C-alpha positions in Angstrom: 0.0 0.0 0.0 3.0 2.3 0.3 2.9 2.6 -3.5 -0.6 4.2 -3.4 -0.2 7.7 -5.0 -0.5 10.6 -2.5 -3.4 11.9 -4.5 -5.3 8.8 -3.6 -4.6 9.0 0.1 -6.7 11.1 2.5 -4.5 13.4 4.6 -4.8 13.4 8.3 -3.2 16.4 10.2 -2.5 16.4 13.9 -2.9 19.9 15.2 -3.0 21.7 18.6 -0.9 23.7 21.0 2.7 22.9 22.0 3.2 20.1 24.4 -0.3 18.6 23.9 1.2 15.2 23.0 0.6 15.4 19.2 4.0 13.7 18.4 3.5 11.0 21.0 0.1 10.1 19.4 1.6 10.4 15.9 4.3 7.9 16.9 1.8 5.6 18.5 -0.5 5.5 15.5 2.5 4.8 13.2 3.9 2.2 15.5 7.4 3.8 15.2 9.2 6.8 16.5 9.2 9.3 13.6 8.7 12.5 15.6 11.0 13.6 18.5 9.1 13.6 21.8 10.0 15.8 24.7 8.5 17.5 27.7 10.0 20.7 26.3 7.3 22.7 24.4 7.9 23.3 20.7 9.9 20.2 20.0 8.3 19.6 16.6 9.4 22.3 14.1 8.6 21.5 10.5 5.7 19.2 9.7 6.5 15.5 9.6 4.5 13.3 7.3 4.3 9.6 6.7 2.2 7.2 4.5 0.5 4.4 6.3 -2.2 1.8 6.1 -4.9 2.8 8.6 -6.7 -0.4 9.7 -10.4 -0.1 9.1 -10.0 2.5 6.3 -7.0 2.0 4.0 -4.0 4.1 2.7 -3.7 7.5 4.3 -1.0 10.2 4.9 -0.7 11.4 8.5 1.1 14.6 9.4 2.5 15.8 12.7 2.8 19.6 13.1 4.2 22.4 15.2 2.1 23.9 18.0 -0.4 26.6 17.0 0.7 28.7 19.9 4.4 28.8 19.0 6.2 32.1 19.9 8.6 34.5 18.3 9.5 35.1 14.7 10.6 31.6 14.1 7.6 30.3 15.9 5.3 32.2 13.7 6.9 30.7 10.7 6.2 27.3 12.2 2.6 28.3 12.8 2.2 29.4 9.2 3.4 25.9 8.0 0.9 24.2 10.4 -1.9 26.4 9.0 -0.9 25.5 5.5 -1.1 21.8 6.4 -4.5 22.4 8.0 -5.7 24.1 4.9 -4.9 21.0 2.8 -6.1 18.4 5.3 -8.9 16.0 4.7 -9.3 15.4 8.4 -7.9 17.3 11.3 -7.2 15.6 14.6 -7.0 18.4 17.1 -5.1 17.4 20.3 -5.8 19.2 23.6 -3.7 19.0 26.8 -6.4 17.9 29.2 -4.5 19.4 32.1 -4.7 22.9 30.7 -7.4 23.0 28.1 -11.2 22.6 28.5 -14.6 23.1 27.0 -14.1 26.7 25.8 -11.0 25.6 23.9 -13.1 22.9 22.2 -15.8 25.3 21.3 -13.2 27.8 19.8 -11.6 25.0 17.8 -14.9 23.8 16.4 -15.8 27.3 15.3 -12.4 27.8 13.7 -12.6 24.6 11.7 -16.2 25.3 10.7 -15.1 28.6 9.2 -12.4 26.8 7.3 -15.0 24.2 6.2 -12.8 21.4 7.6 -13.9 18.2 9.2 -12.2 17.8 12.6 -12.2 15.4 15.5 -10.8 16.1 19.0 -8.6 14.2 21.3 -8.2 15.2 25.0 -4.7 13.9 25.8 -2.8 13.4 29.1 -6.0 12.6 31.0 -3.8 10.7 33.5 -2.7 14.1 34.8 -6.3 15.0 36.0 -7.5 14.5 39.6 -11.0 13.5 38.5 -11.4 12.4 34.9 -15.2 12.0 35.4 -15.7 15.6 36.3 -13.5 16.7 33.4 -15.5 14.6 30.9 -18.7 16.0 32.2 -17.4 19.5 31.8 -16.4 18.8 28.2 -19.7 17.1 27.4 -20.1 13.7 25.7 -19.8 14.0 21.9 -19.1 11.6 19.1 -16.2 13.8 17.8 -14.3 13.7 21.1 -11.9 11.0 22.5 -10.1 11.0 25.9 -6.6 9.4 26.0 -3.5 8.9 28.1 -0.2 7.6 26.7 1.3 4.8 28.7 -1.8 3.0 29.8 -2.1 -0.1 27.6 -0.8 1.6 24.5 -1.9 -1.2 22.2 -5.5 -0.8 23.2 -5.1 3.0 22.9 -3.6 2.6 19.4 -6.6 0.4 18.4 -9.1 3.0 19.8 -7.3 5.9 18.0 -7.2 4.0 14.7 -10.9 3.1 14.9 -11.9 6.6 15.9 -9.9 8.2 13.0 -11.0 5.5 10.5 -14.7 5.9 11.3 -14.5 9.7 10.8 -12.4 9.8 7.7 -14.6 7.1 6.2 -17.5 9.6 6.3 -15.6 12.0 4.0 -16.8 12.5 0.4 -15.0 10.2 -2.0 -13.6 11.4 -5.2 -15.7 10.5 -8.2 -14.3 8.3 -11.0 -12.0 10.0 -13.4 -14.2 9.0 -16.4 -17.6 9.5 -14.7 -19.9 11.0 -17.3 -17.3 10.7 -20.1 -17.2 7.0 -20.8 -19.0 3.8 -19.7 -18.1 0.1 -19.5 -17.5 -1.3 -23.0 -16.5 2.0 -24.5 -13.2 2.5 -26.3 -11.0 5.3 -25.2 -7.8 6.3 -27.0 -5.1 8.0 -24.8 -2.7 10.2 -26.8 0.7 10.4 -25.0 3.4 12.4 -26.7 7.0 11.3 -26.0 9.2 14.4 -25.8 12.1 15.6 -23.7 9.9 15.8 -20.6 8.6 12.3 -20.8 10.2 10.1 -18.1 12.4 7.4 -19.5 10.9 4.0 -19.4 7.6 5.0 -17.9 4.4 7.1 -18.1 3.6 10.1 -16.0 1.1 9.7 -13.2 -2.0 11.2 -14.9 -1.5 8.8 -17.8 -1.1 5.8 -15.5 -4.1 6.7 -13.4 -6.2 7.1 -16.6 -5.2 3.6 -17.8 -6.0 2.2 -14.3 -9.4 4.0 -14.3 -10.2 2.3 -17.7 -9.2 -1.1 -16.3 -11.3 -0.6 -13.2 -14.4 0.4 -15.1 -14.2 -2.2 -17.9 -13.4 0.5 -20.5 -11.2 -0.5 -23.4 -8.1 1.7 -23.5 -5.6 2.2 -26.3 -2.4 4.2 -25.8 -0.7 5.8 -28.8 1.7 8.6 -29.4 0.4 11.7 -31.3 2.5 10.6 -34.2 0.7 7.3 -34.4 -2.9 8.6 -33.9 -3.8 8.7 -37.6 -2.7 5.1 -38.1 -4.7 4.1 -35.0 -7.8 5.8 -36.3 -7.5 3.8 -39.5 -7.3 0.6 -37.7 -9.9 1.2 -34.9 -13.5 1.3 -36.2 -15.2 2.3 -33.0 -13.8 5.1 -30.7 -15.9 6.8 -28.1 -13.4 9.3 -26.6 -9.9 10.6 -27.2 -8.0 11.9 -24.2 -4.8 13.8 -25.1 -1.9 15.6 -23.4 -2.8 19.3 -23.4 0.4 20.2 -25.3 -0.8 18.6 -28.5 -4.4 19.6 -28.1 -4.6 21.5 -31.4 -2.7 18.8 -33.4 -5.0 16.0 -32.1 -8.1 18.1 -32.8 -7.0 18.7 -36.3 -6.3 15.0 -36.9 -9.7 14.0 -35.6 -11.4 16.7 -37.7 -9.6 15.5 -40.9 -10.6 11.9 -40.2 -14.3 13.0 -40.7 -15.3 11.1 -37.6 -17.3 12.7 -34.8 -15.2 11.6 -31.8 -15.3 13.4 -28.4 -12.1 15.0 -27.3 -10.7 16.2 -24.0 -7.4 16.3 -22.1 -5.9 14.6 -19.1 -5.8 17.9 -17.3 -9.5 18.6 -18.0 -10.5 15.1 -16.8 -8.7 15.7 -13.5 -10.2 19.2 -13.2 -13.7 17.6 -13.5 -12.9 15.0 -10.9 -11.0 17.0 -8.4 -12.0 20.6 -8.8 -14.8 22.7 -10.0 -14.9 22.7 -13.8 -17.4 25.6 -13.9 -15.0 27.8 -11.9 -12.1 26.9 -14.2 -14.1 27.7 -17.3 -15.1 31.1 -15.9 -11.4 31.7 -14.9 -10.2 31.1 -18.5 -12.4 33.9 -19.7 -10.3 36.4 -17.7 -7.3 35.8 -20.1 -8.9 38.4 -22.4 -9.0 40.9 -19.5 -5.3 40.8 -18.6 -3.5 44.2 -18.7 0.2 45.1 -19.0 1.9 44.6 -15.7 -0.6 42.1 -14.3 0.8 39.2 -12.2 -0.2 35.6 -13.1 0.4 32.8 -10.7 1.1 29.4 -12.2 0.8 26.7 -9.5 2.0 23.1 -9.6 1.0 20.6 -7.0 4.3 18.8 -7.1 8.0 19.6 -7.4 9.9 18.6 -10.5 12.7 19.7 -12.8 11.8 21.8 -15.9 12.9 21.9 -19.5 12.5 24.1 -22.5 9.3 22.3 -23.2 7.8 22.6 -19.7 4.1 23.1 -19.9 3.8 25.4 -16.8 6.9 27.6 -16.9 7.4 27.8 -20.7 4.5 26.7 -22.9 1.6 28.4 -21.1 3.3 31.8 -20.5 4.5 32.0 -24.1 1.0 31.2 -25.5 -0.6 33.7 -23.2 1.8 36.5 -24.2 1.2 35.6 -27.8 -2.6 35.5 -27.4 -2.9 38.7 -25.3 0.0 40.7 -26.6 0.4 42.0 -23.0 3.6 42.4 -20.9 2.7 40.1 -18.0 4.6 39.1 -14.9 4.5 35.3 -14.3 5.3 33.8 -10.9 5.6 30.1 -10.3 4.8 27.9 -7.3 5.6 24.2 -6.9 4.3 22.0 -4.1 2.4 23.7 -1.3 1.4 27.3 -1.7 3.5 29.4 0.7 0.9 32.3 0.9 -2.8 32.4 1.6 -3.5 36.0 0.4 -3.4 35.8 -3.4 -4.9 39.2 -4.1 -1.7 40.6 -5.7 -2.4 38.3 -8.7 -4.8 39.0 -11.5 -5.2 35.3 -12.3 -4.2 31.9 -10.9 -3.6 28.9 -13.3 -3.5 25.6 -11.4 -2.0 22.4 -12.8 -4.2 19.3 -13.4 -3.7 18.2 -9.9 -2.7 14.5 -10.3 -0.7 14.7 -7.1 -3.6 16.4 -5.2 -6.8 15.1 -3.5 -10.1 16.8 -4.3 -9.9 18.5 -0.9 -6.5 20.0 -1.8 -7.8 21.3 -5.1 -11.0 22.7 -3.6 -8.9 24.5 -0.9 -6.9 26.3 -3.6 -10.1 27.2 -5.4 -11.3 28.6 -2.0 -8.1 30.6 -1.5 -8.5 32.2 -4.9 -12.1 33.0 -4.2 -11.3 34.5 -0.8 -8.6 36.6 -2.4 -11.0 37.8 -5.1 -9.0 36.4 -8.1 -10.2 34.1 -10.9 -8.6 30.6 -11.1 -8.4 28.2 -14.0 -6.6 25.0 -15.0 -3.8 24.0 -17.4 -6.0 21.9 -19.6 -8.8 24.6 -19.8 -6.3 27.3 -20.5 -4.6 25.4 -23.3 -7.9 24.4 -24.9 -8.8 28.1 -24.9 -5.4 29.3 -26.2 -5.2 26.6 -28.9 -8.7 27.3 -30.3 -10.3 24.0 -29.3 -12.2 25.3 -26.2 -15.7 24.4 -27.4 -14.5 21.0 -28.7 -12.7 19.9 -25.5 -15.1 21.1 -22.8 -18.3 19.2 -22.3 
């Protein structure tokens, strides 16, 4: 299960104040000492994440974070990193120190996560430090989202309780819909067009292509993989084709080949398919229209969900900026982000263009859409932008 892509793992984030016992619980759940544990407040600095198989649910990613009450300039940098992890979490496990935190802290946390539209559960840790656990529980109030714990008292039983508690709650989250939902059905034939250029990894396919092949296999859809240079020959040999999914970089070329074949075959891109599954395609379509409104000096943020090396053919740092400059004729300032966004106020940008998101969960993508909305800027997606810029927008979006 460690080979399960991060994009297919729900993310669980342990949050709370310093010295609440987050790292001890993190290590207990993992069954190994991954975070340093100390009585000294603020031991955890940068977030620590590990993939694991959560019994009762399946593959997840669990992340330990620095305390939300960290102090000083360095402490505030740690808090910012914790907040970024919270923003991308599927489930937050908020840990309280039972000796110092009570019902009002719980109510404040619930309100905060409700504002963030985040699902959270609450663990009151270090209950062995209390004189009367019964009185404390009554003061907190019995609730299905709360659990009372103490490390060191039958830790195997505690680990089982924690795992069940987390699995039950994360199991209630919305599941991502199928990649091909509404696009193809069992028995259909889908042709996947995969160009092999300098950016193609040697000896393998990139993740979106692999996930698309797997989706076809899972849903009993016939998939045929060809390079763009072999598409014409494939069309001659394959009589029945229901859908063509192409890499966005060759959108216009593939559209022309399909048009010249005289066959009415639906066309879309890997990036648009992921946008339909993980984001809000309507928001992305509206965002693309803002390309015509860009002015000289506007800043455009191009955001990747993963970190990778780039080349002269890179879709995000080279192809899209060049096409936008050519289409608009404007002198624009492009900025690039890889991995997690390091800022939450995006108002200095006129437009945000997000990658397809093959390394993101739907929750991650919706969080970025939410950040753009809160900052008052439009957001769109690689595949939607390229369809727009290459003149096949109406053909590729349906």
